C-alpha positions as a LaTeX table, in Angstrom:
\begin{tabular}{lrrr}
\hline
Residue & $x$ (\AA) & $y$ (\AA) & $z$ (\AA) \\
\hline
Met1 & 17.57 & 11.57 & 10.09 \\
Ala2 & 15.11 & 11.20 & 12.98 \\
Thr3 & 12.31 & 8.68 & 12.91 \\
Glu4 & 8.85 & 10.21 & 12.79 \\
Val5 & 6.38 & 8.47 & 15.11 \\
Cys6 & 2.65 & 9.07 & 14.60 \\
Ser7 & 0.25 & 7.74 & 17.24 \\
Tyr8 & $-3.41$ & 7.10 & 16.41 \\
Arg9 & $-6.47$ & 6.39 & 18.52 \\
Leu10 & $-8.80$ & 3.76 & 17.04 \\
Ser11 & $-12.56$ & 3.91 & 17.49 \\
Leu12 & $-15.46$ & 1.91 & 16.09 \\
Gln13 & $-18.73$ & 3.77 & 15.79 \\
Gly14 & $-17.35$ & 6.27 & 18.30 \\
Lys15 & $-16.20$ & 3.68 & 20.89 \\
Pro16 & $-12.46$ & 3.15 & 21.63 \\
Val17 & $-11.12$ & $-0.15$ & 20.28 \\
Gly18 & $-7.35$ & 0.26 & 20.38 \\
Asn19 & $-4.39$ & 2.22 & 19.06 \\
Gln20 & $-1.88$ & 2.27 & 16.23 \\
Val21 & 1.64 & 3.65 & 15.93 \\
Leu22 & 3.18 & 4.37 & 12.52 \\
Ser23 & 6.94 & 5.03 & 12.30 \\
Thr24 & 8.68 & 6.52 & 9.26 \\
Ser25 & 12.43 & 6.92 & 8.67 \\
Glu26 & 14.52 & 7.89 & 5.66 \\
Arg27 & 17.85 & 6.18 & 4.99 \\
Gly28 & 19.40 & 7.43 & 1.79 \\
Ile29 & 17.07 & 6.69 & $-1.11$ \\
Asn30 & 14.95 & 4.29 & 0.96 \\
Ile31 & 11.99 & 4.79 & 3.27 \\
Phe32 & 11.40 & 2.35 & 6.12 \\
Leu33 & 7.89 & 2.10 & 7.56 \\
Glu34 & 6.63 & 0.22 & 10.58 \\
Ala35 & 3.09 & $-0.03$ & 11.97 \\
Lys36 & 2.01 & $-1.56$ & 15.28 \\
Met37 & $-1.71$ & $-1.91$ & 15.88 \\
Gln38 & $-3.45$ & $-3.23$ & 18.97 \\
Leu39 & $-7.17$ & $-3.96$ & 18.88 \\
Gln40 & $-9.42$ & $-4.72$ & 21.81 \\
Gly41 & $-13.06$ & $-4.67$ & 22.80 \\
Ser42 & $-15.65$ & $-5.53$ & 20.15 \\
Leu43 & $-12.95$ & $-6.31$ & 17.58 \\
Gly44 & $-11.30$ & $-8.87$ & 19.85 \\
Asn45 & $-7.75$ & $-8.86$ & 21.20 \\
Val46 & $-5.54$ & $-8.64$ & 18.13 \\
Thr47 & $-2.00$ & $-7.35$ & 17.56 \\
Val48 & $-0.79$ & $-6.58$ & 14.03 \\
Asn49 & 2.83 & $-5.68$ & 13.26 \\
Gln50 & 3.83 & $-4.56$ & 9.77 \\
Gln51 & 7.11 & $-3.52$ & 8.13 \\
Ser52 & 7.78 & $-2.08$ & 4.70 \\
Lys53 & 10.66 & $-0.71$ & 2.64 \\
Leu54 & 10.23 & 1.45 & $-0.46$ \\
His55 & 12.20 & 3.59 & $-2.87$ \\
Arg56 & 11.79 & 7.26 & $-1.94$ \\
Glu57 & 11.61 & 8.58 & $-5.51$ \\
Lys58 & 10.05 & 5.69 & $-7.43$ \\
Met59 & 7.57 & 4.89 & $-4.64$ \\
Thr60 & 8.04 & 1.18 & $-5.30$ \\
Ser61 & 7.98 & $-1.41$ & $-2.53$ \\
Tyr62 & 10.89 & $-3.75$ & $-1.85$ \\
Phe63 & 9.16 & $-5.88$ & 0.79 \\
Phe64 & 6.18 & $-6.06$ & 3.11 \\
Asn65 & 5.95 & $-8.17$ & 6.26 \\
Glu66 & 2.89 & $-8.68$ & 8.45 \\
Glu67 & 2.48 & $-10.60$ & 11.70 \\
Thr68 & $-0.96$ & $-11.04$ & 13.26 \\
Ile69 & $-1.36$ & $-12.37$ & 16.79 \\
Glu70 & $-4.86$ & $-13.29$ & 17.93 \\
Gly71 & $-5.25$ & $-15.30$ & 21.09 \\
Gly72 & $-2.66$ & $-18.05$ & 20.91 \\
Asn73 & $-2.51$ & $-18.00$ & 17.11 \\
Lys74 & 0.17 & $-16.26$ & 15.09 \\
Arg75 & $-0.08$ & $-15.67$ & 11.33 \\
Gln76 & 2.68 & $-14.48$ & 9.04 \\
Phe77 & 2.55 & $-12.94$ & 5.59 \\
Asn78 & 5.73 & $-11.86$ & 3.80 \\
Val79 & 6.16 & $-10.44$ & 0.30 \\
Thr80 & 9.40 & $-9.58$ & $-1.49$ \\
Phe81 & 9.51 & $-7.66$ & $-4.78$ \\
Asp82 & 12.71 & $-8.69$ & $-6.58$ \\
Tyr83 & 13.02 & $-6.21$ & $-9.45$ \\
Gln84 & 16.38 & $-7.56$ & $-10.60$ \\
Lys85 & 15.08 & $-11.08$ & $-11.13$ \\
Gly86 & 11.55 & $-9.98$ & $-12.03$ \\
Leu87 & 9.85 & $-12.06$ & $-9.34$ \\
Val88 & 7.34 & $-11.58$ & $-6.55$ \\
Arg89 & 7.86 & $-13.99$ & $-3.67$ \\
Ala90 & 5.07 & $-14.46$ & $-1.13$ \\
Ser91 & 4.95 & $-16.79$ & 1.86 \\
Arg92 & 2.74 & $-17.58$ & 4.83 \\
Ser93 & 4.92 & $-20.40$ & 6.16 \\
Ser94 & 7.81 & $-22.60$ & 5.05 \\
Gln95 & 5.24 & $-24.92$ & 3.46 \\
Asp96 & 3.11 & $-22.16$ & 1.90 \\
Gln97 & 5.26 & $-20.22$ & $-0.56$ \\
Thr98 & 4.73 & $-19.00$ & $-4.09$ \\
Glu99 & 6.45 & $-17.05$ & $-6.85$ \\
Met100 & 5.00 & $-15.07$ & $-9.72$ \\
Pro101 & 6.34 & $-12.78$ & $-12.46$ \\
Leu102 & 6.92 & $-9.16$ & $-11.43$ \\
Thr103 & 5.32 & $-7.36$ & $-14.38$ \\
Gln104 & 5.16 & $-3.83$ & $-12.93$ \\
Asn105 & 6.14 & $-1.73$ & $-9.94$ \\
Phe106 & 4.03 & $-2.45$ & $-6.87$ \\
Ser107 & 3.13 & $-0.77$ & $-3.59$ \\
Asp108 & 2.12 & $-2.39$ & $-0.31$ \\
Pro109 & $-0.42$ & $-1.26$ & 2.32 \\
Leu110 & 2.11 & 0.84 & 4.26 \\
Ser111 & 3.81 & 2.41 & 1.25 \\
Met112 & 0.36 & 3.29 & $-0.11$ \\
Leu113 & $-0.29$ & 5.37 & 3.03 \\
Tyr114 & 3.09 & 7.04 & 2.61 \\
Gln115 & 2.21 & 7.94 & $-0.99$ \\
Leu116 & $-0.95$ & 9.69 & 0.15 \\
Arg117 & 1.29 & 12.19 & 1.91 \\
Gln118 & 3.31 & 12.90 & $-1.24$ \\
Phe119 & 0.52 & 13.95 & $-3.59$ \\
Lys120 & 0.43 & 17.55 & $-4.74$ \\
Ala121 & $-2.48$ & 19.95 & $-4.32$ \\
Glu122 & $-3.31$ & 19.74 & $-8.03$ \\
Asp123 & $-3.52$ & 15.94 & $-8.05$ \\
Ala124 & $-7.16$ & 14.86 & $-8.23$ \\
Phe125 & $-7.19$ & 11.20 & $-9.32$ \\
Trp126 & $-4.64$ & 8.41 & $-9.63$ \\
Gln127 & $-4.13$ & 4.68 & $-9.18$ \\
Ile128 & $-1.69$ & 2.84 & $-6.96$ \\
Pro129 & $-0.72$ & $-0.65$ & $-8.21$ \\
Met130 & $-1.06$ & $-3.22$ & $-5.43$ \\
Leu131 & $-0.46$ & $-6.94$ & $-5.44$ \\
Gly132 & $-3.70$ & $-8.48$ & $-6.75$ \\
Lys133 & $-5.46$ & $-5.17$ & $-7.36$ \\
Ala134 & $-5.02$ & $-1.46$ & $-8.03$ \\
Val135 & $-6.27$ & 1.08 & $-5.51$ \\
Ser136 & $-7.96$ & 4.12 & $-7.03$ \\
Val137 & $-7.61$ & 7.39 & $-5.13$ \\
Glu138 & $-9.74$ & 10.48 & $-5.74$ \\
Arg139 & $-9.68$ & 13.82 & $-4.00$ \\
Val140 & $-13.29$ & 14.46 & $-3.09$ \\
Gly141 & $-13.07$ & 17.65 & $-1.03$ \\
Glu142 & $-11.49$ & 19.59 & 1.80 \\
Lys143 & $-12.27$ & 19.73 & 5.50 \\
Thr144 & $-10.98$ & 21.32 & 8.69 \\
Leu145 & $-10.54$ & 18.73 & 11.44 \\
Glu146 & $-10.55$ & 19.39 & 15.18 \\
Ser147 & $-8.18$ & 17.19 & 17.16 \\
Ser148 & $-5.79$ & 17.23 & 20.11 \\
Leu149 & $-3.29$ & 18.78 & 17.69 \\
Gly150 & $-5.61$ & 21.71 & 16.99 \\
Glu151 & $-7.45$ & 22.74 & 13.84 \\
Thr152 & $-5.98$ & 21.22 & 10.68 \\
Asp153 & $-7.01$ & 21.94 & 7.09 \\
Cys154 & $-7.10$ & 18.67 & 5.15 \\
Phe155 & $-7.59$ & 17.27 & 1.70 \\
Val156 & $-10.11$ & 14.43 & 1.71 \\
Tyr157 & $-9.32$ & 11.38 & $-0.41$ \\
Lys158 & $-11.58$ & 8.45 & $-1.21$ \\
Leu159 & $-10.00$ & 5.04 & $-1.85$ \\
Trp160 & $-11.63$ & 2.10 & $-3.52$ \\
Pro161 & $-12.33$ & $-0.77$ & $-3.61$ \\
Gly162 & $-13.35$ & $-0.55$ & 0.01 \\
Gly163 & $-14.64$ & 3.01 & 0.20 \\
Ser164 & $-12.08$ & 4.22 & 2.74 \\
Phe165 & $-11.45$ & 7.94 & 3.38 \\
Ala166 & $-8.13$ & 9.59 & 4.22 \\
Tyr167 & $-7.83$ & 13.11 & 5.64 \\
Val168 & $-4.36$ & 14.45 & 4.83 \\
Ser169 & $-3.04$ & 17.74 & 6.18 \\
Lys170 & $-2.53$ & 20.41 & 3.52 \\
Ala171 & 0.55 & 21.70 & 5.35 \\
Ala172 & 3.88 & 19.86 & 5.17 \\
Pro173 & 4.80 & 17.21 & 6.18 \\
His174 & 1.21 & 16.27 & 5.25 \\
His175 & 0.29 & 13.95 & 8.07 \\
Ile176 & $-2.63$ & 11.59 & 7.71 \\
Met177 & $-4.88$ & 13.18 & 10.31 \\
Met178 & $-7.66$ & 10.60 & 10.09 \\
Leu179 & $-8.35$ & 7.38 & 8.21 \\
Ile180 & $-11.83$ & 5.85 & 8.01 \\
Gln181 & $-12.46$ & 2.34 & 6.71 \\
Lys182 & $-15.33$ & $-0.10$ & 6.81 \\
Val183 & $-15.11$ & $-3.17$ & 9.06 \\
Asp184 & $-18.11$ & $-5.50$ & 8.91 \\
Gly185 & $-20.25$ & $-2.61$ & 7.72 \\
Arg186 & $-19.14$ & $-0.32$ & 10.56 \\
Ser187 & $-16.77$ & 2.67 & 10.45 \\
Leu188 & $-13.35$ & 2.18 & 12.01 \\
Glu189 & $-11.63$ & 5.54 & 12.58 \\
Ala190 & $-7.93$ & 6.11 & 13.16 \\
Gln191 & $-7.36$ & 9.66 & 14.44 \\
Leu192 & $-3.91$ & 11.19 & 14.87 \\
Ile193 & $-3.34$ & 12.26 & 18.49 \\
Arg194 & 0.44 & 12.71 & 18.75 \\
Val195 & 3.55 & 13.21 & 16.59 \\
Ser196 & 7.04 & 12.74 & 17.98 \\
His197 & 10.56 & 12.13 & 16.68 \\
Glu198 & 13.20 & 9.65 & 17.76 \\
Ser199 & 16.89 & 9.94 & 16.99 \\
Asn200 & 18.43 & 7.38 & 14.66 \\
Thr201 & 21.92 & 8.12 & 16.01 \\
Arg202 & 23.60 & 5.01 & 17.34 \\
Pro203 & 25.46 & 5.18 & 20.65 \\
Arg204 & 29.17 & 5.88 & 20.28 \\
Gln205 & 30.16 & 3.77 & 23.28 \\
Asn206 & 30.72 & 0.57 & 21.29 \\
Gln207 & 32.69 & 2.43 & 18.65 \\
Asn208 & 34.95 & 4.02 & 21.28 \\
Asn209 & 35.40 & 0.67 & 23.03 \\
Asn210 & 36.40 & $-0.94$ & 19.72 \\
Gln211 & 38.93 & 1.80 & 19.11 \\
Arg212 & 40.42 & 1.33 & 22.59 \\
Arg213 & 40.58 & $-2.44$ & 22.11 \\
Arg214 & 42.32 & $-2.04$ & 18.75 \\
Ala215 & 44.78 & 0.46 & 20.24 \\
Lys216 & 45.51 & $-1.87$ & 23.16 \\
Lys217 & 46.00 & $-4.84$ & 20.86 \\
His218 & 48.25 & $-2.79$ & 18.59 \\
Ser219 & 50.31 & $-1.71$ & 21.61 \\
Arg220 & 50.82 & $-5.29$ & 22.79 \\
Lys221 & 51.84 & $-6.45$ & 19.35 \\
His222 & 54.62 & $-3.90$ & 19.00 \\
Asn223 & 55.94 & $-3.93$ & 22.59 \\
Pro224 & 59.58 & $-5.11$ & 22.36 \\
His225 & 59.79 & $-5.63$ & 26.15 \\
Arg226 & 56.85 & $-8.07$ & 26.33 \\
Gln227 & 57.85 & $-11.38$ & 27.89 \\
Asn228 & 56.54 & $-14.69$ & 26.69 \\
\hline
\end{tabular}
């Protein structure tokens, strides 16, 4: 299945401050998510890369990785949810690691955004278990947004703690058209400006080359006229 790529323009109080790209791909029963965000201007020069894997039906996270690059500093944060052993493993470095009991199914920041796209029209309130807290989500209204993609009718969701707002398209595949969150008391907006798809098909060249190499090797092995 093709990878869906959603590109967002970031603005702070109406001024451009960067961009974000969110990629989504399905592989069997699993969903793989990747987000790449670049900030600039008043928020500094920061790059944040995130990866997540979740179960498509259970909506439970398997892992979440985050890398933040700011100036010459790089920070890592990795979480693994081991449901077989009942453990959550978190690490920031080889010297900073911890384990804790896995007492329930958890989501991560990327899988939470994916879940917002799966809610049904009749859903009005629910909670998403996160590591260290639960995020409450409430549908607070509807709104038609104007964007480069045209007019889009959206459900409006409020998330707390934090007081963020998500505008999710009513029509399938229910893209997140806009996300608003508070940063230092100011509103950071992520607005969807483009949706594209990339093929997950791997090139067949290597496979064909391997077949030719195996055929050639097989031919040499069974050639009765080969001289030593």
